[in-house]
C-alpha distance (Angstrom), angle and dihedral (degrees) to the residues before:
residue distance angle dihedral
M1 . . .
I2 3.77 . .
T3 3.78 112.5 .
S4 3.74 101.4 -159.9
K5 3.82 145.4 -12.6
I6 3.71 123.4 -139.2
T7 3.85 120.8 -160.1
Y8 3.77 123.1 -164.5
N9 3.84 107.4 -132.4
G10 3.82 97.6 -173.0
E11 3.77 126.0 -107.5
L12 3.79 93.3 68.1
R13 3.82 92.5 -63.2
T14 3.81 132.1 124.1
T15 3.82 137.7 -171.2
C16 3.80 113.4 -140.9
E17 3.78 116.3 -160.2
H18 3.83 126.1 -166.3
I19 3.80 101.1 -141.4
R20 3.83 100.1 -151.9
S21 3.81 95.2 50.3
G22 3.74 102.8 24.7
D23 3.85 89.2 -131.4
S24 3.84 114.9 144.9
F25 3.72 142.9 -173.1
K26 3.86 134.0 -174.1
T27 3.71 130.5 -126.4
D28 3.80 129.0 -155.7
A29 3.81 130.8 -171.5
P30 3.78 112.3 -101.4
T31 3.82 121.3 -104.8
D32 3.81 91.1 -110.4
N33 3.84 91.0 56.5
N34 3.85 103.5 48.2
G35 3.76 97.5 -79.5
L36 3.80 138.6 109.5
G37 3.78 96.7 -119.4
Q38 3.81 92.4 -134.6
A39 3.75 95.6 139.6
F40 3.79 140.4 14.3
S41 3.79 111.5 -53.3
P42 3.75 116.1 -136.0
T43 3.85 91.6 -102.8
D44 3.82 88.4 48.9
T45 3.73 88.5 59.1
V46 3.78 91.2 51.8
A47 3.77 93.2 51.7
T48 3.76 92.5 42.1
A49 3.79 91.1 51.2
L50 3.81 88.0 62.8
G51 3.80 92.7 60.4
S52 3.77 93.2 40.9
C53 3.87 91.7 51.6
M54 3.76 92.8 47.6
L55 3.81 93.3 51.9
T56 3.78 90.6 45.1
M57 3.81 93.8 51.1
M58 3.83 90.3 46.3
G59 3.83 89.2 47.1
I60 3.81 92.5 54.5
K61 3.80 91.4 51.0
A62 3.87 92.7 41.8
N63 3.76 89.0 56.3
S64 3.81 91.3 57.1
L65 3.82 88.7 47.7
Q66 3.76 92.7 47.3
I67 3.80 92.7 -119.0
D68 3.80 121.2 142.7
L69 3.76 112.7 -137.7
T70 3.85 94.5 174.5
D71 3.80 111.8 146.1
S72 3.90 93.5 17.9
S73 3.75 110.3 140.0
V74 3.77 144.7 -167.3
E75 3.79 124.7 -146.6
I76 3.78 112.8 -153.1
T77 3.75 126.6 -157.4
K78 3.78 116.3 -173.1
H79 3.87 121.9 -161.7
M80 3.77 120.6 -161.8
A81 3.83 131.8 -157.7
P82 3.86 120.4 -143.7
D83 3.74 107.6 -137.4
P84 2.90 113.3 61.2
R85 3.81 91.1 11.4
R86 3.82 106.2 -122.8
I87 3.80 144.6 131.4
I88 3.78 109.2 -85.1
K89 3.78 102.6 172.1
I90 3.86 137.1 14.9
E91 3.73 120.3 -165.2
A92 3.86 115.8 -161.4
N93 3.77 118.2 -172.5
L94 3.82 111.5 -172.8
S95 3.78 122.8 -160.8
L96 3.78 114.3 -160.5
P97 3.85 139.7 168.3
S98 3.83 113.3 -67.4
A99 3.87 91.2 -147.9
I100 3.83 93.1 71.9
S101 3.80 113.3 111.9
D102 3.80 121.9 -115.2
K103 3.85 89.8 -112.2
H104 3.83 92.3 53.2
R105 3.85 91.3 42.8
K106 3.86 89.8 58.2
I107 3.84 90.1 48.6
L108 3.75 92.8 50.0
I109 3.79 93.6 46.7
R110 3.77 91.0 50.1
I111 3.87 90.5 48.7
A112 3.87 91.8 47.8
N113 3.82 88.4 54.5
T114 3.82 90.7 56.3
C115 3.84 91.2 60.9
P116 3.85 110.0 138.8
V117 3.79 91.2 -135.0
L118 3.81 92.8 54.5
H119 3.83 88.2 52.3
S120 3.82 91.6 45.6
L121 3.80 95.6 56.1
H122 3.77 117.1 97.2
P123 3.82 113.2 -95.3
D124 3.75 90.6 -124.7
I125 3.83 90.8 66.5
E126 3.76 107.4 92.8
K127 3.84 111.4 -133.3
I128 3.76 119.9 -159.9
I129 3.80 110.5 -171.9
T130 3.82 122.8 -177.8
F131 3.84 128.3 -179.7
S132 3.77 119.3 -152.7
W133 3.75 119.0 -171.5
V134 3.79 96.8 -160.2
R135 3.79 109.3 115.6
């Protein structure tokens, strides 16, 4: 089954539709690459997928541990190289509930590091992942 359909809208913008749900989002070229930067760029979506995947994997495990991760977050910083233009580093800073025990923290960190997106990114992309138990 087809996962998604991407339509080029002109002016360096696309609409990305998830076939099963009908949900969609737009992309725009970044300002440093001829775009207006009015939406996620394609490389923004790659970097953002890392944080989303990590939280999703942790959420799956947290449910089985009866831990509530609601309102946990990840701040993503993407770094680009110029030639060839590519992602060279992604920083992911996770903010999680402080009430989680040390044992469960270790489990959740291990699970986050099994995220399929993390393992799909090219090994040359530096990944800096930090976990803060502050919420």
